[in-house]
N, C-alpha and C positions, 0 to 999 in steps of 0.2 A: 250590508257590507260596503256597498259603493257609497252610500250616504255617509257612513262613518269615515271612510277615506277622504271624501270631499270635505267634511267638517274638519278633519285633521289637517288637511292642506290649507284650509282657510285660517285655522288657528296658527299654523306655522307662518303663513304670510303676514298675519297681524303681528305676531311676535317679532318678525324680521323688521317690519315697518316701525314698530315701537323702539326696537334696538337702534335702528338707524337715526330716528329723531333724537333719541337720548344721546347718542354718540356725537351728533352734530352740535347739539346744545352744549354738551360738555366741552367740546373743542372751543366753542366760541366764548363761553363764560369762564373757562379755567383761569385766565390771568386775573379776572376780578375775584373769583372765588379764593384764590391763593391769599388775597388780602383779607377777605371776610372770614376765612377758616384757616388761620395760619398753623393750626396744630393737627392737620389731617394725618391719617395713617399712611403707612408705606404702600398699601395697595388700593388706596382710595381712587387714584387715577390710573387707568390702564396705560400700557405702553403706546398704543396707537393714539390715544387722546393726547398724551404728552407730546408725541412726535408732531402731530398735525397742529396742535396749539402753538408749538414753537415755530413751525413754518408760517403760521398765520401772523405771529408777531414779527417775523423776519420780512414778510412780503408786504404787509399793509403799509409800513412807512415808505418802502420803496415805490409802491404803486402811487402813493400820495405825492411823493417827490417827483416822479415821472409826470404825473398829471399837472403839477404846478409848473414844470418846465415847459410842457406843451402849451398851457394857458398863457404863460408869460411871453411866449413868442407870438401870440395873436395880437393884431393891431387893435387899438382903442381900449382894450380891457387888460392888456398885458401889464400895464403899470399899476393896476389896482392891487391892493393887499388882499390876497385871497383868504387868508386864515388869521383873522384877528384873535389874539389870545396868547397867553404865556406858555402853555403846555399843549403839545400835540401828540400825535401817534408815535413820533420818534421818541419823545420823552417817556411815554408810557411803556414803549418797548424796552428802553433801558431799565426802567423800574422792574419790568417782568424778568429780565435776565439776571438782575441783581437778586431778586427774590428767589429765582430758580437756583442760583448758586447757594444761597443761604439755606433754602429748604433741602437742597441736595446733600449738604453736610449733615443736617439734622436727620434726614431719612436714612442716609447711609449708616449713621451711628445706630439707628434702630434696627436696620437690617443685620448689622453685625451682632448687636446685643438684642436679641429678640425678646428678652424678658422685660424690656423697657416699655412695651405696648401690649395691651391685652387683646385688642381687636384691630387688625391692620386695615380694615375697610371702613373704619369710622371716620367721618369728616372732621371730627374734633368739636370742641365747645365753641359757642358763639363768642364774638367780641364782647368785652364788658359793657359797651354802650347799649347792647340789646337787653341788658338787665333792667332798663327803663320800662320794659314791657313785661312785668313779672307774671301776668296772667296769660301771656301768649304761649301756646304749646310749641313743641319742637317743630312740628310740621307747619304751623302758622308762621313761625319765624322764617323757616326755610323757603316757603312758597310765596309768602306775601311781604313780610317785613323787610327781609334782606334785599330782594329785588326792588321793592319800593324805595328803600333808602338809596340804592345805587341810582335809580331813575331820578329821584329828587336832587341828589348831589350833582349829577351830570347836568341837569337842566339849570339849576341855580348857578353853578360855576361857569356855565357857558354864557348865561345872561350877564354875568359879572366880568366877562372877557378874560376869565382865567383859563378856561379850557377852549381849545380851538374846536371848530365845528366837526372836524373829522373824528377827534377823540370823543366829543360829546355824543355823536351819533353812535359810535362803537359801544360806548357805555350803556346807552339806551337799549341797543340791541342785546347786549350782554345781560341786562336786567331781565328782559323777556326770556332769553334762553335759560337763565338760571331758574326762573320761576317754573318754566316748562319742564326742565330737567328734574327738579325736585318734585313736581306734581307726578311725573312718571314713576319716580321712586316710591312716592306715597301710594300710587295706584297699584303698583306691583304687590305691595304688602297687603293692601285692602283686598285685592283680588284673590290672593292666596287664602286669607282668612275667610272671605266670603264663600270660596269654593268648598272649604272644609265644612262650613255651616250648611251649605246647600246639600252636600252629601249626607251629613248627619240627618237633615230633615227629609231627605229623599229615601233613606233606608227603610223606614216603616211603610212607605208607599210601595216600594219595590217588594217588600215582604208580603204585603197584602195582594200585590199583583200576582205573585207566584201561587197564592192560594185562591186566586180568582175572586177576591173580596174587595178589590180597589174600585171605588166609585169613579165615574167619569170626571168629576171635578178634580179629584186628586191626580188622575192621570194627565189631565190637561195642564197642570202646573209643570209637569216634566216633559210636555210635548210628546206624550206616549199614548198609544191606543191599546185597548184591552185585547187579550188573546181570543181567538174563536172558541166557541163552546166545545167543539168536538176535537180539539187538539190533544195529542197524546201527552202524558206526563213527562216522558223523556224529552220530547221536543220542547216542551215548556221550560224544563230545567236548562236545556242547551241555550234557548233564547235568552233566559235570564242571566246566564253566565256571560253571554255576549254583551248584554246591556250593562252588566257590572263592569266589564272591561272597558266599555265605551265611556263610563263615567270616571273610573279610577285614574286614567292618565292625566286628567286635569290637575290633580293634586301634585303628581310627580313632576309636571312641567313647571 
C-alpha cells in the first residue's frame, strides 16, 4: 500500500512537471503559433496561456528599450548601433496585438455560433506552404517542420539585416518551445494508447497469477512476484483486486 501511494505521488509529480513545461512552452511560442496556425479553435489556448503570453509581448519590448537606454549612456560604446535590422521586438509585438484583435473577432463569432466548429481544441490546418511536404505526417509537421521553418527564417532574415538580434533570438527560442510543446502533446497520446495496450497484455498474466500458473518470466515483465504457496484463496483474491486497482488508474489519468 505504501509503495502504491509513493508511485502515485511520483506520477503526480511527473504530470505536474510535464504540465508546467507545456504551459511555459505554450506561453513562449503562442505569438509564433498564431501565424502558423491561424485557424485554431476557441479552446486551443487556455486563459492563463493567453494572459501570460500577452504580458510577454508587453514587457519584452519595454525591457529591450530600457536596456538600450542604459547601454546608450555608457561611454565609448553608447554611440554604437546596438540592433541593426529593420524589425525588432516592438514591431513583432504590434503584429501580435493586431493578430490578437483579428483572432478575437473570429473566435468570438465561433463562441456565439458554436455550430461553426466541430472541435474547439483543434489547432487548425497547417498553412498551404506545408503542402510541399505531402508525405509528412501531422506530428512530423508539428514537431519538426514548423519549428524548423521558424528557426531557418529567423536565422536567414537576421543574417540579411532584416530582423534585429532580439527578435531573431526570440524566434529561435520560440521554435524550440513549439517543438517541445508539440512533442509533449504527441507523448500524451502515445502514453495513453501504450497504457491501454500494456493493460491488455497484462490481463492474461494477472489471470494466470490468480491461478498460480504464471511463470517467473511473465511476472518479471510486470515487476511482480508470485504468491507464497500456502496463501489462502481469500487473501489471494484480495491481493489481486488491489493489484488490479493499482493498474487501472493509469488509464483514467
